[in-house]
Backbone as CSV, one residue per row, in Angstrom:
resi,resn,N_x,N_y,N_z,CA_x,CA_y,CA_z,C_x,C_y,C_z
1,MET,0.827,-1.198,0.000,0.000,0.000,0.000,0.865,1.252,0.000
2,ARG,1.927,1.214,0.860,2.819,2.371,0.926,3.540,2.568,-0.398
3,ARG,3.952,1.445,-1.006,4.663,1.541,-2.289,3.761,2.154,-3.355
4,ARG,2.467,1.771,-3.351,1.531,2.313,-4.325,1.356,3.817,-4.136
5,SER,1.288,4.241,-2.867,1.137,5.664,-2.579,2.347,6.444,-3.073
6,VAL,3.530,5.867,-2.873,4.761,6.518,-3.330,4.765,6.640,-4.849
7,LEU,4.323,5.576,-5.531,4.273,5.601,-6.996,3.296,6.651,-7.501
8,LEU,2.121,6.745,-6.853,1.132,7.739,-7.255,1.650,9.148,-7.040
9,LEU,2.338,9.349,-5.914,2.907,10.657,-5.625,3.969,11.020,-6.647
10,GLY,4.771,10.012,-7.021,5.804,10.253,-8.023,5.210,10.616,-9.362
11,ALA,4.131,9.917,-9.746,3.473,10.201,-11.024,2.896,11.610,-11.030
12,ALA,2.282,11.996,-9.917,1.711,13.339,-9.821,2.806,14.396,-9.929
13,SER,3.946,14.120,-9.288,5.060,15.075,-9.338,5.574,15.241,-10.759
14,LEU,5.652,14.122,-11.477,6.099,14.193,-12.865,5.128,14.970,-13.723
15,ALA,3.834,14.762,-13.471,2.826,15.485,-14.239,2.929,16.976,-14.002
16,MET,3.121,17.353,-12.732,3.283,18.767,-12.416,4.552,19.323,-13.024
17,ALA,5.590,18.554,-12.997,6.853,18.990,-13.599,6.675,19.180,-15.097
18,GLY,5.857,18.309,-15.710,5.606,18.425,-17.143,4.960,19.743,-17.492
19,CYS,3.982,20.183,-16.672,3.325,21.466,-16.895,4.314,22.608,-16.779
20,ASP,5.183,22.525,-15.756,6.175,23.571,-15.556,7.159,23.611,-16.721
21,GLN,7.496,22.441,-17.252,8.428,22.395,-18.373,7.830,23.046,-19.607
22,VAL,6.517,22.834,-19.820,5.842,23.465,-20.961,5.910,24.978,-20.818
23,LYS,5.650,25.485,-19.609,5.699,26.926,-19.393,7.121,27.451,-19.522
24,SER,8.112,26.650,-19.104,9.499,27.067,-19.253,9.870,27.202,-20.722
25,LEU,9.363,26.281,-21.541,9.630,26.353,-22.976,9.027,27.611,-23.586
26,LEU,7.907,28.061,-23.017,7.266,29.280,-23.501,7.943,30.530,-22.949
27,GLY,8.888,30.343,-22.052,9.593,31.474,-21.481,8.835,32.176,-20.380
28,VAL,7.920,31.453,-19.711,7.152,32.054,-18.622,7.308,31.201,-17.379
29,ASP,7.132,31.809,-16.229,7.266,31.117,-14.958,5.918,30.579,-14.497
30,ALA,5.960,29.485,-13.763,4.735,28.924,-13.203,4.243,29.841,-12.089
31,HIS,2.947,30.041,-12.025,2.364,30.892,-10.998,0.894,30.542,-10.865
32,ARG,0.384,30.566,-9.651,-1.027,30.267,-9.436,-1.829,31.564,-9.495
33,PHE,-2.572,31.726,-10.577,-3.370,32.927,-10.772,-4.781,32.748,-10.214
34,HIS,-5.430,33.871,-9.956,-6.847,33.850,-9.593,-7.696,33.641,-10.848
35,ALA,-7.309,34.290,-11.946,-7.992,34.114,-13.227,-7.571,32.787,-13.857
36,ILE,-8.201,32.436,-14.963,-7.881,31.184,-15.655,-6.604,31.376,-16.471
37,ASP,-5.626,30.549,-16.212,-4.342,30.619,-16.913,-4.487,29.956,-18.283
38,ILE,-4.374,30.745,-19.357,-4.480,30.194,-20.714,-3.169,30.416,-21.477
39,THR,-2.075,30.486,-20.743,-0.762,30.652,-21.358,-0.536,29.603,-22.452
40,GLY,-0.110,30.060,-23.622,0.159,29.151,-24.735,-1.045,28.850,-25.593
41,ALA,-2.201,29.476,-25.316,-3.415,29.230,-26.101,-3.192,29.617,-27.561
42,GLN,-3.768,28.826,-28.446,-3.642,29.082,-29.880,-4.853,29.867,-30.396
43,TYR,-5.299,30.804,-29.603,-6.372,31.714,-29.997,-6.152,33.020,-29.241
44,ALA,-6.993,34.021,-29.509,-6.806,35.339,-28.883,-5.391,35.853,-29.112
45,ARG,-4.930,35.742,-30.356,-3.541,36.087,-30.647,-3.352,37.530,-31.102
46,ASN,-4.379,38.105,-31.747,-4.215,39.474,-32.236,-5.549,40.022,-32.708
47,PHE,-5.553,41.303,-33.040,-6.714,41.962,-33.616,-6.208,43.099,-34.487
48,ALA,-7.057,43.593,-35.374,-6.744,44.768,-36.193,-8.047,45.535,-36.365
49,LEU,-8.248,46.530,-35.506,-9.488,47.297,-35.489,-9.164,48.778,-35.346
50,SER,-10.135,49.623,-35.651,-9.915,51.067,-35.631,-10.260,51.679,-34.277
51,ASP,-9.457,52.676,-33.880,-9.763,53.409,-32.657,-10.661,54.600,-32.991
52,ALA,-10.905,55.445,-32.015,-11.833,56.565,-32.208,-11.324,57.578,-33.227
53,GLN,-10.012,57.599,-33.460,-9.429,58.515,-34.453,-9.327,57.879,-35.843
54,GLY,-9.789,56.648,-35.965,-9.755,55.968,-37.257,-8.451,55.253,-37.546
55,ARG,-7.542,55.208,-36.560,-6.262,54.521,-36.763,-6.409,53.032,-36.472
56,GLU,-5.793,52.206,-37.304,-5.825,50.767,-37.048,-4.894,50.442,-35.892
57,ARG,-5.399,49.680,-34.939,-4.615,49.298,-33.780,-4.511,47.782,-33.696
58,THR,-3.343,47.307,-33.262,-3.096,45.887,-33.046,-2.422,45.725,-31.687
59,LEU,-2.228,44.483,-31.262,-1.550,44.238,-29.991,-0.148,44.834,-29.957
60,ALA,0.512,44.841,-31.108,1.887,45.341,-31.167,1.983,46.798,-30.721
61,ASP,0.894,47.557,-30.849,0.901,48.962,-30.439,1.084,49.123,-28.934
62,PHE,0.790,48.077,-28.181,0.823,48.177,-26.725,1.932,47.333,-26.098
63,LYS,2.919,46.937,-26.911,4.003,46.111,-26.382,4.729,46.845,-25.265
64,GLY,5.051,46.106,-24.204,5.662,46.699,-23.034,4.654,46.949,-21.932
65,LYS,3.369,46.798,-22.266,2.312,46.960,-21.286,1.536,45.658,-21.124
66,VAL,0.946,45.471,-19.968,-0.032,44.403,-19.793,-1.345,44.934,-20.361
67,VAL,-1.953,44.155,-21.239,-3.170,44.596,-21.936,-4.358,43.764,-21.468
68,ALA,-5.430,44.444,-21.095,-6.666,43.774,-20.679,-7.760,44.142,-21.670
69,ILE,-8.317,43.133,-22.346,-9.306,43.357,-23.401,-10.676,42.848,-22.967
70,PHE,-11.684,43.705,-23.137,-13.059,43.326,-22.815,-13.935,43.583,-24.026
71,PHE,-14.759,42.595,-24.373,-15.727,42.738,-25.464,-17.078,43.112,-24.870
72,GLY,-17.717,44.151,-25.409,-19.009,44.550,-24.892,-19.668,45.590,-25.780
73,PHE,-20.586,46.380,-25.197,-21.259,47.431,-25.955,-21.679,48.539,-24.992
74,THR,-21.765,49.745,-25.507,-21.925,50.908,-24.632,-23.294,50.985,-23.968
75,GLN,-24.307,50.355,-24.528,-25.638,50.398,-23.927,-25.880,49.224,-22.975
76,CYS,-24.820,48.487,-22.666,-24.893,47.386,-21.714,-25.282,47.947,-20.344
77,PRO,-26.307,47.385,-19.685,-26.793,47.973,-18.439,-25.943,47.703,-17.199
78,ASP,-25.187,46.591,-17.173,-24.484,46.281,-15.926,-23.106,45.646,-16.100
79,VAL,-23.024,44.564,-16.873,-21.769,43.810,-16.964,-20.618,44.661,-17.501
80,CYS,-20.836,45.362,-18.603,-19.759,46.140,-19.223,-19.266,47.284,-18.336
81,PRO,-20.166,48.122,-17.803,-19.655,49.183,-16.924,-18.988,48.652,-15.667
82,THR,-19.483,47.532,-15.149,-18.845,46.943,-13.966,-17.426,46.491,-14.286
83,ALA,-17.246,45.850,-15.436,-15.928,45.362,-15.841,-14.951,46.515,-16.025
84,LEU,-15.384,47.583,-16.688,-14.496,48.716,-16.923,-14.202,49.470,-15.628
85,LEU,-15.182,49.548,-14.746,-14.949,50.190,-13.449,-13.914,49.403,-12.639
86,GLU,-14.031,48.088,-12.641,-13.062,47.259,-11.916,-11.669,47.407,-12.513
87,LEU,-11.588,47.482,-13.845,-10.285,47.639,-14.483,-9.669,48.984,-14.109
88,ALA,-10.493,50.023,-14.028,-9.999,51.332,-13.591,-9.526,51.268,-12.148
89,GLN,-10.223,50.503,-11.315,-9.813,50.334,-9.919,-8.482,49.592,-9.821
90,VAL,-8.298,48.601,-10.698,-7.035,47.866,-10.736,-5.890,48.811,-11.081
91,LYS,-6.091,49.631,-12.089,-5.049,50.568,-12.502,-4.684,51.511,-11.367
92,GLN,-5.683,51.988,-10.644,-5.432,52.883,-9.523,-4.689,52.163,-8.402
93,ALA,-5.086,50.906,-8.142,-4.459,50.130,-7.064,-2.994,49.830,-7.362
94,LEU,-2.628,49.782,-8.630,-1.249,49.486,-9.020,-0.307,50.664,-8.802
95,GLY,-0.854,51.830,-8.528,-0.017,52.989,-8.291,0.764,53.387,-9.539
96,ALA,2.064,53.619,-9.358,2.905,54.041,-10.479,2.937,53.001,-11.592
97,GLN,2.780,51.737,-11.225,2.789,50.676,-12.238,1.534,50.691,-13.106
98,GLY,0.522,51.422,-12.673,-0.721,51.477,-13.430,-0.546,52.010,-14.838
99,ASP,0.506,52.799,-15.061,0.772,53.326,-16.403,1.128,52.213,-17.388
100,ARG,1.486,51.047,-16.847,1.857,49.920,-17.717,0.685,48.953,-17.936
101,LEU,-0.511,49.370,-17.533,-1.718,48.585,-17.789,-2.556,49.305,-18.832
102,GLN,-2.870,48.617,-19.923,-3.671,49.212,-20.988,-5.019,48.516,-21.083
103,GLY,-6.084,49.276,-20.838,-7.429,48.751,-21.002,-7.899,48.950,-22.431
104,VAL,-8.471,47.901,-23.022,-8.983,47.954,-24.396,-10.413,47.428,-24.409
105,PHE,-11.329,48.223,-24.943,-12.737,47.845,-25.049,-13.065,47.641,-26.528
106,ILE,-13.518,46.446,-26.887,-13.889,46.141,-28.274,-15.403,45.981,-28.344
107,THR,-16.047,46.800,-29.159,-17.497,46.737,-29.237,-17.985,45.569,-30.093
108,VAL,-19.066,44.951,-29.625,-19.733,43.915,-30.409,-21.007,44.491,-31.025
109,ASP,-21.141,45.816,-30.933,-22.318,46.518,-31.463,-21.882,47.724,-32.293
110,PRO,-21.123,47.478,-33.382,-20.623,48.604,-34.179,-21.729,49.413,-34.844
111,GLU,-22.921,48.843,-34.925,-24.044,49.549,-35.546,-24.405,50.816,-34.759
112,ARG,-24.410,50.711,-33.431,-24.759,51.865,-32.593,-23.545,52.534,-31.969
113,ASP,-22.479,51.770,-31.762,-21.295,52.313,-31.095,-20.384,53.003,-32.102
114,THR,-20.656,54.271,-32.343,-19.827,55.063,-33.243,-18.506,55.394,-32.549
115,PRO,-17.508,55.842,-33.290,-16.231,56.215,-32.661,-16.399,57.257,-31.556
116,GLU,-17.261,58.249,-31.780,-17.464,59.301,-30.794,-18.104,58.747,-29.518
117,VAL,-19.097,57.882,-29.699,-19.771,57.276,-28.555,-18.793,56.412,-27.756
118,LEU,-17.996,55.631,-28.449,-17.043,54.743,-27.792,-15.982,55.516,-27.010
119,LYS,-15.465,56.561,-27.618,-14.421,57.344,-26.951,-14.945,57.943,-25.653
120,ALA,-16.137,58.549,-25.709,-16.714,59.154,-24.508,-17.002,58.099,-23.447
121,TYR,-17.424,56.930,-23.886,-17.794,55.859,-22.954,-16.588,55.373,-22.155
122,VAL,-15.518,54.979,-22.847,-14.375,54.404,-22.126,-13.628,55.453,-21.311
123,GLN,-13.591,56.683,-21.800,-12.855,57.712,-21.070,-13.583,58.150,-19.813
124,ALA,-14.845,57.804,-19.707,-15.574,58.073,-18.466,-15.051,57.182,-17.338
125,PHE,-14.418,56.069,-17.697,-13.841,55.165,-16.700,-12.367,55.465,-16.464
126,ASP,-11.622,55.692,-17.544,-10.215,56.060,-17.431,-9.774,56.698,-18.748
127,PRO,-9.117,57.858,-18.706,-8.725,58.556,-19.940,-7.781,57.750,-20.833
128,SER,-7.072,56.777,-20.249,-6.101,56.019,-21.041,-6.719,54.825,-21.772
129,PHE,-7.936,54.461,-21.414,-8.560,53.293,-22.042,-8.818,53.568,-23.525
130,VAL,-8.678,52.524,-24.325,-8.861,52.632,-25.775,-10.079,51.815,-26.186
131,ALA,-10.915,52.402,-27.033,-12.088,51.700,-27.561,-11.872,51.409,-29.047
132,LEU,-12.203,50.198,-29.449,-11.994,49.780,-30.835,-13.293,49.260,-31.446
133,ARG,-13.423,49.460,-32.750,-14.581,48.943,-33.467,-14.156,48.534,-34.867
134,GLY,-14.978,47.702,-35.479,-14.730,47.288,-36.856,-16.050,47.173,-37.590
135,SER,-15.987,46.801,-38.836,-17.204,46.513,-39.588,-17.852,45.269,-38.984
136,PRO,-19.093,44.978,-39.336,-19.699,43.737,-38.845,-18.857,42.507,-39.167
137,GLU,-18.241,42.507,-40.348,-17.411,41.369,-40.739,-16.131,41.297,-39.908
138,GLN,-15.513,42.444,-39.664,-14.301,42.473,-38.843,-14.607,42.086,-37.396
139,THR,-15.747,42.555,-36.904,-16.148,42.215,-35.537,-16.333,40.715,-35.390
140,ALA,-16.992,40.106,-36.378,-17.209,38.656,-36.341,-15.890,37.906,-36.386
141,ALA,-14.946,38.385,-37.191,-13.649,37.709,-37.330,-12.851,37.785,-36.023
142,VAL,-12.839,38.947,-35.377,-12.108,39.095,-34.121,-12.762,38.260,-33.026
143,ALA,-14.094,38.226,-33.013,-14.797,37.416,-32.015,-14.455,35.936,-32.184
144,ARG,-14.345,35.477,-33.417,-13.950,34.076,-33.655,-12.540,33.824,-33.147
145,GLU,-11.639,34.756,-33.411,-10.250,34.599,-32.971,-10.154,34.527,-31.451
146,PHE,-11.005,35.265,-30.764,-10.970,35.296,-29.302,-11.973,34.326,-28.664
147,LYS,-12.673,33.564,-29.499,-13.692,32.631,-28.999,-14.744,33.355,-28.150
148,VAL,-15.133,34.517,-28.629,-16.138,35.329,-27.938,-17.490,35.163,-28.619
149,TYR,-18.489,34.906,-27.808,-19.864,34.783,-28.314,-20.581,36.129,-28.180
150,TYR,-21.347,36.495,-29.205,-22.231,37.656,-29.081,-23.422,37.471,-30.012
151,SER,-24.551,38.031,-29.625,-25.770,37.877,-30.410,-26.732,39.017,-30.104
152,LYS,-27.397,39.511,-31.131,-28.379,40.579,-30.947,-29.672,39.992,-30.380
153,VAL,-30.187,40.642,-29.351,-31.448,40.226,-28.729,-32.493,41.295,-29.047
154,PRO,-33.498,40.977,-29.874,-34.478,41.990,-30.296,-35.215,42.634,-29.121
155,GLY,-35.517,43.934,-29.277,-36.301,44.659,-28.289,-37.683,44.967,-28.838
156,LYS,-38.379,45.896,-28.213,-39.731,46.250,-28.649,-39.725,47.014,-29.957
157,THR,-38.614,47.719,-30.221,-38.455,48.446,-31.480,-37.123,48.034,-32.100
158,PRO,-36.927,48.290,-33.406,-35.670,47.903,-34.058,-34.420,48.480,-33.402
159,ASP,-34.544,49.671,-32.791,-33.379,50.322,-32.198,-33.184,50.011,-30.712
160,SER,-34.114,49.268,-30.127,-34.036,49.022,-28.684,-33.486,47.636,-28.347
161,TYR,-32.802,47.027,-29.305,-32.234,45.705,-29.063,-31.107,45.779,-28.035
162,THR,-30.777,44.650,-27.479,-29.615,44.552,-26.599,-28.686,43.481,-27.167
163,MET,-27.546,43.267,-26.513,-26.570,42.295,-26.998,-26.250,41.294,-25.890
164,ASP,-26.322,40.030,-26.237,-25.854,38.981,-25.339,-24.411,38.686,-25.737
165,HIS,-23.502,38.589,-24.774,-22.097,38.407,-25.148,-21.295,37.764,-24.018
166,THR,-20.162,37.206,-24.377,-19.218,36.652,-23.409,-18.751,37.758,-22.475
167,ALA,-18.743,37.466,-21.187,-18.336,38.464,-20.188,-17.042,38.019,-19.523
168,GLY,-15.958,38.674,-19.877,-14.673,38.337,-19.275,-13.553,39.125,-19.909
169,LEU,-12.447,39.216,-19.216,-11.271,39.949,-19.685,-10.198,38.993,-20.181
170,TYR,-9.645,39.284,-21.346,-8.431,38.609,-21.801,-7.252,39.474,-21.385
171,VAL,-6.265,38.875,-20.740,-5.103,39.624,-20.260,-3.841,39.115,-20.947
172,PHE,-3.082,40.050,-21.506,-1.832,39.756,-22.206,-0.660,40.314,-21.410
173,ASP,0.473,39.600,-21.444,1.649,40.112,-20.748,2.347,41.173,-21.591
174,ALA,3.426,41.723,-21.065,4.114,42.835,-21.725,4.769,42.443,-23.040
175,GLN,4.889,41.137,-23.284,5.450,40.642,-24.545,4.378,40.375,-25.591
176,GLY,3.120,40.648,-25.244,2.032,40.453,-26.185,1.497,39.036,-26.236
177,ARG,1.795,38.233,-25.205,1.326,36.842,-25.159,0.076,36.745,-24.291
178,VAL,-0.941,36.058,-24.798,-2.150,35.900,-23.996,-1.837,35.017,-22.798
179,ARG,-2.282,35.443,-21.610,-1.952,34.725,-20.389,-3.167,34.306,-19.574
180,LEU,-4.182,35.195,-19.513,-5.287,34.941,-18.597,-6.640,35.229,-19.228
181,PHE,-7.654,34.516,-18.735,-9.035,34.887,-18.992,-9.692,35.059,-17.625
182,ALA,-10.121,36.285,-17.342,-10.734,36.602,-16.044,-12.240,36.678,-16.222
183,ARG,-12.944,35.704,-15.681,-14.396,35.708,-15.771,-14.984,36.903,-15.036
184,HIS,-16.129,37.360,-15.532,-16.821,38.464,-14.869,-17.147,38.082,-13.433
185,GLY,-16.866,38.996,-12.507,-17.131,38.715,-11.103,-15.896,38.322,-10.319
186,LEU,-14.742,38.218,-10.987,-13.511,37.857,-10.281,-13.181,38.887,-9.200
187,GLY,-13.406,40.140,-9.517,-13.160,41.192,-8.537,-11.856,41.926,-8.756
188,ALA,-11.840,43.204,-8.381,-10.682,44.053,-8.628,-9.449,43.609,-7.854
189,GLN,-9.622,43.158,-6.622,-8.466,42.782,-5.811,-7.725,41.592,-6.406
190,ALA,-8.466,40.545,-6.783,-7.835,39.362,-7.371,-7.168,39.707,-8.691
191,LEU,-7.835,40.521,-9.503,-7.271,40.911,-10.795,-6.013,41.757,-10.601
192,THR,-6.032,42.611,-9.609,-4.847,43.432,-9.307,-3.655,42.542,-8.973
193,GLU,-3.864,41.524,-8.160,-2.775,40.625,-7.778,-2.220,39.895,-8.995
194,ASP,-3.092,39.447,-9.894,-2.631,38.750,-11.103,-1.828,39.675,-11.998
195,ILE,-2.349,40.873,-12.215,-1.683,41.822,-13.124,-0.377,42.333,-12.508
196,ARG,-0.350,42.531,-11.214,0.884,42.957,-10.554,1.985,41.914,-10.772
197,TRP,1.608,40.634,-10.698,2.601,39.571,-10.923,3.093,39.590,-12.366
198,LEU,2.177,39.778,-13.325,2.591,39.843,-14.726,3.522,41.027,-14.969
199,LEU,3.238,42.147,-14.356,4.121,43.314,-14.508,5.490,43.054,-13.908
200,ALA,5.524,42.389,-12.766,6.797,42.103,-12.101,7.634,41.102,-12.875
201,SER,6.947,40.204,-13.607,7.675,39.167,-14.350,8.144,39.653,-15.708
202,GLY,7.813,40.880,-16.037,8.309,41.471,-17.279,7.416,41.213,-18.451
C-alpha cells in the first residue's frame, strides 16, 4: 500500500513537472493565478481594429504593457460598466505601475457604437482606455479569434435591441502573449494581484 502511494505521488510530481516544463519552454514562470491561466493558447492572438481617431490598432501597439481586453457594448446595463470600473480600480491600485496597464474595449455593437460614442464611454472610466470597433465582418472575425460569443437580442423596437455576449477579460503580458481569462465577477483585488505579478515578471 505504501509503495503504491509513493508511486502515485511520483506520477503526480512528474505530471506537475511536465506542466512547468511546458511553461518554461514558452519562457514564462509557473504561478497560481486567480484568473484562468491560458498561457500558450492558440487563440486570442491578435486583432486589427480602428480606434476613435480611425487609426488601425493591433496588440503590437501596446508592447511593453499588460493589456486587458473586454468585449461589450456601450448600452450594456451592468456587466460592461462593472468590468471597466473594476479595471480602472485595478489601474489605480497598481499605483505608479498602473501606467503599464492598458485597457482595451472592443465593441460587439458597431451599428450603434460610433467612434465618438465609444471614446466618450471608455474615457468616463479612465482617460487612457482605448475603444476599438470594426465593420460587422471584422467584428465577427475578431470574435472568432478570441472565442467570444455575441448575439443581438431583439427589443420592442428595431433600435431598442440589446446584446448577449461573453463576459470576461483577456489579459496579455508585456510581450504580447495571452496569459489569462478573467471571468466576470472575479473582482478588482484578485485581478490586481494577477496583473501585478505579470508586470513584475516582465
